[in-house]
C-alpha positions as a LaTeX table, in Angstrom:
\begin{tabular}{lrrr}
\hline
Residue & $x$ (\AA) & $y$ (\AA) & $z$ (\AA) \\
\hline
Met1 & 146.39 & 138.78 & 90.74 \\
Ala2 & 148.25 & 140.23 & 93.72 \\
His3 & 147.90 & 137.70 & 96.57 \\
Met4 & 149.14 & 138.03 & 100.31 \\
Met5 & 150.27 & 135.46 & 102.52 \\
Met6 & 150.21 & 135.78 & 106.46 \\
Asp7 & 153.32 & 134.11 & 107.92 \\
Gly8 & 155.06 & 134.25 & 111.24 \\
Gly9 & 158.70 & 135.42 & 112.03 \\
Gly10 & 160.07 & 131.95 & 111.74 \\
Ser11 & 159.47 & 131.44 & 107.99 \\
Gly12 & 160.95 & 132.52 & 104.64 \\
Gly13 & 164.39 & 132.67 & 105.89 \\
Ala14 & 163.96 & 135.79 & 107.77 \\
Ser15 & 166.51 & 136.65 & 110.58 \\
Gly16 & 164.06 & 137.66 & 113.16 \\
Asp17 & 165.75 & 140.71 & 114.23 \\
Gly18 & 163.08 & 143.16 & 113.04 \\
Leu19 & 165.09 & 144.92 & 110.15 \\
Ile20 & 163.00 & 145.28 & 106.99 \\
Asp21 & 163.74 & 142.87 & 104.25 \\
Pro22 & 161.88 & 143.68 & 101.07 \\
Ser23 & 163.00 & 140.37 & 99.50 \\
Gln24 & 160.43 & 138.84 & 102.04 \\
Phe25 & 157.51 & 141.32 & 101.14 \\
Pro26 & 154.28 & 139.07 & 100.54 \\
Cys27 & 153.44 & 141.30 & 97.59 \\
Arg28 & 156.13 & 142.52 & 95.37 \\
Ser29 & 155.64 & 145.19 & 92.76 \\
Ala30 & 157.13 & 143.01 & 90.05 \\
Asp31 & 154.41 & 140.39 & 90.72 \\
Phe32 & 151.58 & 142.69 & 90.06 \\
Ser33 & 149.63 & 141.47 & 86.94 \\
Gln34 & 147.23 & 143.90 & 86.00 \\
Asp35 & 147.13 & 142.86 & 82.32 \\
Arg36 & 145.89 & 139.40 & 83.43 \\
Ile37 & 143.16 & 140.76 & 85.63 \\
Leu38 & 142.04 & 143.10 & 82.75 \\
Ala39 & 142.11 & 140.00 & 80.43 \\
Ser40 & 140.05 & 138.00 & 82.80 \\
Ala41 & 137.51 & 140.89 & 83.14 \\
Ala42 & 137.26 & 141.30 & 79.46 \\
Ala43 & 136.72 & 137.38 & 79.13 \\
Val44 & 133.91 & 137.56 & 81.73 \\
Ser45 & 132.15 & 140.34 & 80.04 \\
Gly46 & 132.49 & 138.55 & 76.73 \\
Ile47 & 130.68 & 135.38 & 78.30 \\
Gly48 & 127.66 & 137.48 & 79.17 \\
Asp49 & 127.70 & 139.14 & 75.70 \\
Asn50 & 128.04 & 135.97 & 74.02 \\
Val51 & 125.22 & 134.16 & 75.87 \\
Phe52 & 123.02 & 137.20 & 75.30 \\
Ala53 & 123.83 & 137.41 & 71.68 \\
Ala54 & 122.70 & 133.61 & 71.30 \\
Val55 & 119.57 & 134.05 & 73.15 \\
Glu56 & 118.79 & 137.23 & 71.11 \\
Asn57 & 119.44 & 135.24 & 67.79 \\
Thr58 & 117.25 & 132.56 & 69.06 \\
Gln59 & 114.68 & 135.37 & 69.75 \\
Thr60 & 114.83 & 136.61 & 66.31 \\
Ala61 & 114.28 & 133.24 & 64.71 \\
Trp62 & 111.51 & 132.57 & 67.21 \\
Asn63 & 109.74 & 135.68 & 66.21 \\
Gly64 & 109.56 & 134.43 & 62.63 \\
Leu65 & 106.74 & 132.25 & 64.10 \\
Gln66 & 104.52 & 135.46 & 63.98 \\
Ser67 & 104.80 & 135.97 & 60.25 \\
Pro68 & 101.42 & 135.32 & 58.41 \\
Gly69 & 100.90 & 131.54 & 57.67 \\
Val70 & 103.97 & 130.20 & 59.66 \\
Tyr71 & 102.35 & 129.31 & 62.96 \\
Glu72 & 98.51 & 129.90 & 63.48 \\
Ala73 & 96.67 & 128.22 & 66.12 \\
Pro74 & 94.42 & 128.93 & 69.33 \\
Glu75 & 97.61 & 128.91 & 71.45 \\
Gln76 & 99.53 & 131.01 & 69.37 \\
Asp77 & 99.95 & 133.97 & 71.49 \\
Ala78 & 101.19 & 131.83 & 74.38 \\
Val79 & 103.90 & 130.39 & 71.98 \\
Tyr80 & 104.91 & 133.46 & 70.63 \\
Thr81 & 105.92 & 134.55 & 74.14 \\
Leu82 & 107.67 & 131.46 & 75.24 \\
Ile83 & 111.15 & 132.66 & 74.42 \\
Gln84 & 110.88 & 136.23 & 76.43 \\
Pro85 & 111.72 & 134.61 & 79.85 \\
Ala86 & 115.08 & 133.13 & 78.47 \\
Val87 & 115.78 & 136.71 & 77.05 \\
Asp88 & 115.10 & 138.13 & 80.26 \\
Glu89 & 117.39 & 135.64 & 82.07 \\
Ala90 & 120.16 & 136.21 & 79.47 \\
Gln91 & 119.97 & 139.93 & 80.04 \\
Thr92 & 120.09 & 139.54 & 83.84 \\
Phe93 & 123.08 & 136.94 & 83.48 \\
Arg94 & 125.01 & 139.61 & 80.97 \\
Asp95 & 124.38 & 142.62 & 83.62 \\
Gly96 & 125.87 & 140.31 & 86.54 \\
Leu97 & 128.75 & 139.36 & 84.63 \\
Gly98 & 129.21 & 143.01 & 83.60 \\
Arg99 & 129.50 & 143.84 & 87.27 \\
Val100 & 131.83 & 141.05 & 87.81 \\
Ser101 & 133.93 & 142.46 & 85.04 \\
Gln102 & 133.87 & 146.02 & 86.43 \\
Ala103 & 134.77 & 144.64 & 89.79 \\
Leu104 & 138.03 & 143.11 & 88.18 \\
Ser105 & 138.81 & 146.25 & 86.22 \\
Thr106 & 138.54 & 148.31 & 89.30 \\
Tyr107 & 140.93 & 145.96 & 91.13 \\
Ala108 & 143.20 & 146.21 & 88.41 \\
Asp109 & 143.30 & 149.88 & 88.21 \\
Glu110 & 143.90 & 150.05 & 92.00 \\
Leu111 & 146.73 & 147.88 & 91.76 \\
Ala112 & 148.27 & 149.83 & 89.01 \\
Ala113 & 147.91 & 152.81 & 91.48 \\
Ile114 & 149.66 & 150.87 & 94.25 \\
Gln115 & 152.44 & 149.61 & 92.19 \\
Pro116 & 154.79 & 152.69 & 91.61 \\
Ala117 & 154.33 & 153.29 & 95.48 \\
Leu118 & 155.38 & 149.92 & 96.51 \\
Arg119 & 158.30 & 149.86 & 93.92 \\
Asp120 & 159.54 & 153.11 & 95.38 \\
Leu121 & 159.45 & 151.58 & 98.88 \\
Glu122 & 161.13 & 148.35 & 97.76 \\
Glu123 & 164.01 & 150.44 & 96.42 \\
Arg124 & 164.35 & 152.62 & 99.61 \\
Ala125 & 163.85 & 149.58 & 101.97 \\
Ala126 & 166.68 & 147.69 & 100.31 \\
Ala127 & 169.15 & 150.56 & 100.48 \\
Phe128 & 168.29 & 151.25 & 104.13 \\
Arg129 & 168.67 & 147.43 & 104.78 \\
Ala130 & 172.12 & 147.63 & 103.23 \\
Glu131 & 173.05 & 150.62 & 105.25 \\
Ala132 & 171.83 & 149.23 & 108.57 \\
Leu133 & 173.65 & 145.79 & 108.01 \\
Ala134 & 176.89 & 147.60 & 107.62 \\
Gly135 & 176.38 & 149.50 & 111.01 \\
Tyr136 & 176.84 & 152.89 & 111.99 \\
Glu137 & 180.21 & 154.51 & 113.06 \\
Val138 & 179.73 & 156.82 & 116.35 \\
Asn139 & 182.10 & 157.82 & 118.96 \\
Asn140 & 182.59 & 155.83 & 121.93 \\
Tyr141 & 180.71 & 158.57 & 123.99 \\
Glu142 & 177.56 & 158.13 & 122.02 \\
Ala143 & 177.92 & 154.19 & 121.84 \\
His144 & 178.36 & 153.62 & 125.59 \\
Gly145 & 176.81 & 156.67 & 127.32 \\
Trp146 & 177.82 & 159.37 & 129.63 \\
Phe147 & 177.92 & 157.01 & 132.71 \\
Ala148 & 180.87 & 155.02 & 130.81 \\
Tyr149 & 183.09 & 157.99 & 130.95 \\
Phe150 & 182.12 & 159.57 & 134.16 \\
Gly151 & 185.73 & 159.73 & 135.43 \\
Trp152 & 187.39 & 160.19 & 132.26 \\
Ala153 & 188.07 & 164.11 & 132.77 \\
Asp154 & 190.01 & 163.19 & 136.07 \\
Met155 & 192.11 & 160.63 & 134.32 \\
Gly156 & 194.76 & 163.43 & 133.72 \\
Pro157 & 196.48 & 164.65 & 130.31 \\
Leu158 & 198.79 & 161.54 & 130.15 \\
Ala159 & 196.23 & 158.90 & 130.63 \\
Gln160 & 193.79 & 160.62 & 128.39 \\
Ala161 & 196.55 & 160.84 & 125.69 \\
Glu162 & 197.32 & 157.07 & 126.17 \\
Ser163 & 193.57 & 156.13 & 125.66 \\
Gln164 & 193.30 & 158.04 & 122.33 \\
Gly165 & 192.07 & 155.47 & 119.62 \\
Thr166 & 191.00 & 152.93 & 122.17 \\
Ala167 & 187.59 & 152.21 & 123.77 \\
Leu168 & 188.59 & 154.25 & 126.76 \\
Asp169 & 188.63 & 157.43 & 124.57 \\
Pro170 & 185.17 & 158.91 & 124.47 \\
Met171 & 186.01 & 160.37 & 121.10 \\
Gly172 & 187.39 & 157.22 & 119.58 \\
Lys173 & 185.10 & 155.68 & 116.98 \\
Thr174 & 183.14 & 152.27 & 117.21 \\
Thr175 & 180.57 & 150.80 & 114.92 \\
Ile176 & 177.00 & 149.85 & 116.52 \\
Gly177 & 174.32 & 147.89 & 115.27 \\
Trp178 & 171.25 & 149.52 & 113.69 \\
Arg179 & 169.07 & 148.63 & 116.93 \\
Glu180 & 171.47 & 150.52 & 118.98 \\
His181 & 171.25 & 153.46 & 116.57 \\
Gly182 & 168.01 & 155.57 & 117.39 \\
Pro183 & 167.63 & 157.07 & 113.84 \\
Ala184 & 167.93 & 153.88 & 112.31 \\
Arg185 & 165.58 & 152.25 & 114.62 \\
Asp186 & 162.96 & 154.80 & 113.83 \\
Lys187 & 163.63 & 154.67 & 110.22 \\
Asn188 & 163.02 & 150.90 & 110.13 \\
Glu189 & 159.53 & 151.37 & 111.88 \\
Glu190 & 158.77 & 154.25 & 109.29 \\
Leu191 & 159.31 & 152.02 & 106.54 \\
Leu192 & 157.59 & 149.13 & 108.01 \\
Thr193 & 154.49 & 151.40 & 108.71 \\
Glu194 & 154.52 & 152.72 & 104.99 \\
His195 & 154.57 & 148.85 & 104.05 \\
Gly196 & 151.74 & 147.99 & 106.20 \\
Glu197 & 149.50 & 150.99 & 104.90 \\
Ile198 & 150.33 & 149.64 & 101.32 \\
Leu199 & 149.43 & 146.15 & 102.04 \\
Glu200 & 146.16 & 147.48 & 103.78 \\
Arg201 & 145.49 & 149.28 & 100.38 \\
Val202 & 146.02 & 146.01 & 98.40 \\
Ser203 & 143.98 & 143.91 & 100.90 \\
Thr204 & 141.05 & 146.37 & 100.77 \\
Ala205 & 141.13 & 146.37 & 96.90 \\
Ala206 & 141.14 & 142.56 & 96.83 \\
Ala207 & 138.30 & 142.45 & 99.46 \\
Asn208 & 136.19 & 144.81 & 97.76 \\
Cys209 & 136.59 & 142.66 & 94.39 \\
Ala210 & 135.93 & 139.39 & 96.08 \\
Asn211 & 132.87 & 140.57 & 97.93 \\
Thr212 & 131.50 & 142.00 & 94.70 \\
Ile213 & 131.97 & 138.77 & 92.87 \\
Asn214 & 130.55 & 136.61 & 95.54 \\
Ala215 & 127.55 & 138.75 & 95.61 \\
Glu216 & 126.87 & 138.47 & 92.11 \\
Leu217 & 127.40 & 134.65 & 91.91 \\
Asn218 & 125.14 & 134.14 & 95.25 \\
Met219 & 127.90 & 132.73 & 97.06 \\
Cys220 & 126.95 & 131.68 & 100.45 \\
Val221 & 130.23 & 132.77 & 102.18 \\
Ala222 & 131.00 & 135.26 & 104.94 \\
Pro223 & 132.11 & 138.86 & 103.61 \\
Val224 & 135.92 & 139.07 & 103.09 \\
Val225 & 137.46 & 141.39 & 105.75 \\
Pro226 & 140.69 & 143.40 & 104.53 \\
Phe227 & 143.59 & 143.19 & 106.99 \\
Asp228 & 144.47 & 146.30 & 108.78 \\
Ala229 & 147.81 & 147.81 & 108.49 \\
Glu230 & 148.57 & 147.09 & 112.30 \\
Val231 & 148.55 & 143.37 & 111.63 \\
Phe232 & 151.73 & 143.61 & 109.58 \\
Leu233 & 153.46 & 145.39 & 112.41 \\
Gln234 & 153.56 & 142.67 & 115.12 \\
Thr235 & 156.26 & 142.69 & 117.38 \\
Asp236 & 155.55 & 139.49 & 119.54 \\
Asp237 & 155.80 & 137.31 & 116.40 \\
Pro238 & 157.73 & 139.34 & 113.64 \\
Met239 & 156.87 & 138.79 & 110.30 \\
Pro240 & 159.50 & 137.55 & 107.78 \\
Phe241 & 159.67 & 141.09 & 106.33 \\
Gly242 & 160.57 & 142.83 & 109.69 \\
Ala243 & 159.02 & 144.28 & 112.59 \\
Pro244 & 159.21 & 147.54 & 114.69 \\
Met245 & 161.88 & 146.94 & 117.47 \\
Glu246 & 162.81 & 148.93 & 120.69 \\
Glu247 & 165.95 & 150.55 & 120.77 \\
Asp248 & 169.04 & 148.63 & 122.28 \\
Arg249 & 169.82 & 151.63 & 124.70 \\
Asn250 & 172.86 & 152.03 & 126.83 \\
Cys251 & 172.50 & 152.82 & 130.43 \\
Thr252 & 172.70 & 156.46 & 129.87 \\
Glu253 & 170.06 & 156.45 & 126.92 \\
Ser254 & 167.71 & 154.19 & 129.12 \\
Val255 & 167.84 & 156.72 & 132.14 \\
Gly256 & 167.29 & 159.57 & 129.50 \\
His257 & 164.21 & 157.51 & 127.94 \\
Gly258 & 162.84 & 157.02 & 131.54 \\
Phe259 & 162.99 & 160.62 & 132.32 \\
Gln260 & 161.35 & 161.59 & 128.84 \\
Thr261 & 158.41 & 159.25 & 129.56 \\
Phe262 & 158.00 & 160.49 & 133.03 \\
Val263 & 157.93 & 164.09 & 131.85 \\
Gly264 & 155.68 & 163.05 & 128.91 \\
Asp265 & 153.20 & 161.18 & 130.79 \\
Thr266 & 153.02 & 163.91 & 133.56 \\
Ile267 & 152.56 & 166.68 & 131.22 \\
His268 & 149.69 & 164.90 & 129.37 \\
Gly269 & 148.22 & 163.80 & 132.46 \\
Ile270 & 147.75 & 167.35 & 133.66 \\
Val271 & 146.91 & 169.03 & 130.39 \\
Gly272 & 144.30 & 166.37 & 129.68 \\
Leu273 & 142.45 & 167.72 & 132.71 \\
Val274 & 141.93 & 170.96 & 130.49 \\
Gly275 & 140.99 & 169.28 & 127.28 \\
Phe276 & 144.35 & 168.71 & 125.45 \\
Asp277 & 145.01 & 165.31 & 124.04 \\
Glu278 & 148.39 & 163.74 & 123.15 \\
Asn279 & 148.41 & 165.58 & 119.71 \\
Trp280 & 147.41 & 168.76 & 121.50 \\
Gln281 & 144.05 & 169.09 & 120.08 \\
His282 & 141.59 & 170.76 & 122.39 \\
Ser283 & 138.09 & 169.39 & 123.19 \\
Trp284 & 136.01 & 170.23 & 126.27 \\
Glu285 & 134.62 & 166.76 & 125.83 \\
Tyr286 & 137.86 & 165.25 & 126.16 \\
Ala287 & 138.44 & 167.39 & 129.50 \\
Gly288 & 134.98 & 166.16 & 130.74 \\
Gln289 & 136.06 & 162.62 & 130.04 \\
Asn290 & 139.58 & 163.11 & 132.00 \\
Trp291 & 137.87 & 164.69 & 135.04 \\
Ala292 & 135.39 & 161.60 & 134.94 \\
Asn293 & 138.28 & 159.25 & 134.84 \\
Thr294 & 139.83 & 161.15 & 137.79 \\
Gly295 & 136.79 & 160.87 & 139.82 \\
Asp296 & 136.63 & 157.22 & 139.04 \\
Phe297 & 140.06 & 156.76 & 139.87 \\
Leu298 & 139.62 & 158.57 & 143.26 \\
Leu299 & 136.76 & 156.41 & 144.00 \\
Ser300 & 138.58 & 153.15 & 142.87 \\
Thr301 & 141.52 & 154.30 & 145.21 \\
Leu302 & 139.16 & 154.64 & 148.17 \\
Ile303 & 137.73 & 151.10 & 147.59 \\
Met304 & 141.07 & 149.54 & 147.15 \\
Leu305 & 142.14 & 151.22 & 150.50 \\
Asn306 & 139.07 & 149.47 & 152.24 \\
Pro307 & 139.21 & 145.74 & 152.01 \\
Gln308 & 135.94 & 145.39 & 153.77 \\
Leu309 & 134.33 & 146.93 & 150.63 \\
Trp310 & 135.87 & 144.62 & 148.26 \\
Leu311 & 136.62 & 141.26 & 150.16 \\
Gly312 & 133.12 & 140.07 & 150.03 \\
Ser313 & 132.77 & 140.75 & 146.24 \\
Met314 & 136.18 & 138.83 & 145.61 \\
Gly315 & 134.82 & 135.81 & 147.32 \\
Asn316 & 131.55 & 135.92 & 145.50 \\
Gln317 & 133.40 & 136.22 & 142.22 \\
Met318 & 135.75 & 133.37 & 143.13 \\
Leu319 & 132.71 & 131.20 & 144.12 \\
Gly320 & 131.07 & 131.88 & 140.65 \\
His321 & 127.90 & 133.67 & 142.06 \\
Gly322 & 129.02 & 137.11 & 141.78 \\
Thr323 & 126.30 & 139.91 & 141.13 \\
Glu324 & 126.75 & 142.92 & 138.84 \\
Tyr325 & 127.74 & 144.96 & 142.08 \\
Asp326 & 130.39 & 142.47 & 142.79 \\
Ala327 & 131.63 & 142.76 & 139.32 \\
Trp328 & 131.62 & 146.57 & 139.44 \\
Ile329 & 133.46 & 146.48 & 142.80 \\
Met330 & 136.36 & 144.23 & 141.47 \\
Glu331 & 136.68 & 146.36 & 138.30 \\
Arg332 & 137.33 & 149.53 & 140.60 \\
Leu333 & 139.74 & 147.44 & 142.66 \\
Asn334 & 141.80 & 146.58 & 139.47 \\
Leu335 & 141.62 & 150.15 & 138.33 \\
Gly336 & 142.95 & 151.58 & 141.31 \\
Phe337 & 145.53 & 148.95 & 142.03 \\
Gly338 & 146.65 & 149.05 & 138.29 \\
Gly339 & 146.82 & 152.91 & 138.38 \\
Trp340 & 149.12 & 153.09 & 141.50 \\
Ser341 & 151.19 & 150.00 & 140.77 \\
Ser342 & 152.14 & 151.33 & 137.42 \\
Leu343 & 154.22 & 154.00 & 139.34 \\
Ile344 & 156.65 & 151.31 & 140.24 \\
Gly345 & 156.64 & 149.90 & 136.82 \\
Tyr346 & 154.26 & 146.87 & 137.47 \\
Asp347 & 151.72 & 146.13 & 134.73 \\
His348 & 148.52 & 144.94 & 136.61 \\
Phe349 & 146.43 & 144.53 & 133.56 \\
Ala350 & 148.98 & 142.42 & 131.91 \\
Ala351 & 149.30 & 140.02 & 134.95 \\
Leu352 & 145.38 & 139.80 & 135.06 \\
Glu353 & 145.71 & 138.32 & 131.38 \\
Gly354 & 148.28 & 135.74 & 132.66 \\
Glu355 & 151.26 & 137.87 & 131.31 \\
Asn356 & 154.37 & 138.99 & 133.13 \\
Gly357 & 153.38 & 142.10 & 135.14 \\
Trp358 & 157.13 & 143.09 & 135.55 \\
His359 & 157.86 & 143.06 & 131.75 \\
Arg360 & 158.95 & 146.85 & 131.80 \\
Trp361 & 161.61 & 145.96 & 134.24 \\
Glu362 & 162.89 & 143.04 & 132.05 \\
Glu363 & 162.47 & 145.15 & 128.77 \\
Asp364 & 164.43 & 148.27 & 130.13 \\
Gly365 & 165.24 & 148.25 & 133.71 \\
Trp366 & 167.17 & 151.41 & 133.92 \\
Ala367 & 164.42 & 153.55 & 132.15 \\
Thr368 & 161.60 & 151.77 & 134.37 \\
Leu369 & 163.96 & 152.46 & 137.43 \\
Thr370 & 164.22 & 156.16 & 136.52 \\
Glu371 & 160.74 & 156.72 & 135.60 \\
Ser372 & 159.42 & 154.69 & 138.86 \\
Gly373 & 161.92 & 156.80 & 141.10 \\
Leu374 & 160.78 & 160.18 & 139.54 \\
Gly375 & 157.16 & 159.39 & 139.93 \\
Leu376 & 157.26 & 158.17 & 143.49 \\
Gly377 & 159.62 & 161.03 & 144.39 \\
Thr378 & 157.35 & 163.79 & 142.88 \\
Met379 & 154.27 & 162.62 & 144.67 \\
Phe380 & 155.35 & 164.78 & 147.46 \\
Leu381 & 155.95 & 167.71 & 145.05 \\
Gly382 & 152.83 & 168.89 & 143.76 \\
Gly383 & 150.84 & 165.49 & 142.79 \\
Ser384 & 152.31 & 164.90 & 139.38 \\
Gly385 & 152.63 & 161.19 & 140.56 \\
Phe386 & 148.80 & 161.45 & 140.95 \\
Ala387 & 148.45 & 162.79 & 137.50 \\
Arg388 & 150.60 & 160.10 & 136.25 \\
Gly389 & 148.47 & 157.52 & 138.09 \\
Val390 & 145.27 & 158.68 & 136.63 \\
Arg391 & 146.83 & 158.67 & 133.23 \\
Asn392 & 148.11 & 155.21 & 133.51 \\
Glu393 & 144.80 & 153.99 & 134.74 \\
Val394 & 143.18 & 155.50 & 131.56 \\
Val395 & 145.70 & 154.16 & 129.21 \\
Thr396 & 145.99 & 150.57 & 130.64 \\
Gly397 & 142.55 & 150.17 & 132.23 \\
Ser398 & 139.17 & 149.96 & 130.84 \\
Val399 & 137.63 & 153.35 & 131.87 \\
\hline
\end{tabular}
């Protein structure tokens, strides 16, 4: 039977760099054993059939008591029917084991359907891993970014000629790691997502089988809950088989990423007010939610700007005798502060959870600087900064 092991990034000889490694997959296509599962299903069904057949034979012999002159007594009618409860129980027993057998057969069929997809993924993941470990040859301009060659055009023909073939030559070749190569990073995440979806299918099939068997055997245990695909895409504690990782960007790429994030958040913040979500699907209900969130954000901002409205509630909460009103006021304060502070790259809601509120600056300082600078600058040009503030409040808060 296919089984799954949940382990952290430090086990199984994993490198911990996030690159997919099919040799560390918890379920391998070669380990699937549908034949053994089907054999178990047949054996379970056979037990029920054998028990029922034995009881049925006993019933046949017992019915012989009803033949003339074999057993005649005042209590004969009661004696003749003594065997019937055993026959009924044997029938129930056989039916139950039949359902257990069917659950095992269904599980085997589902694994048989999953196995080719997993085998194909293993082959593609192995080929990609070999390619990624070899690195990617790119020109220096792509590797180091436009900022690194800002003054190259002013070096003059002689200096440019002398730089050919060296790191000073923007068209010279160099090899970069897979995490510095955007398409490779995306491919890694794509393969890992596909792997997570396959593991979810295996987990769901196993859970359905286990729950059916437990119910038939009257096992007093909690229902088995299948793993969701997202469980296998952890980034804080990478799995041995890999994890989605952020691209290692150079300065130029980080600035571009920050600009792209700023534009995307601004556009989605504005079009959300007319009902378009991030997938550009339209819904007036979604528009209503966004206008409600906008009103909530404005109210939260007013409360944040008036300490006399929240100082008392903060004190009550700290002293442990806050009311529902105090909790509501503090929620508004956090939403307002969280929305506006996000414009400078501060994650207020992460800080409330005891985490580092400035993690975005540590993760990609140039991107955060670009995004924050554009956000603050455009606050005076049509209110796009406000639109992003509302969006950030909705995304990171609890509206």
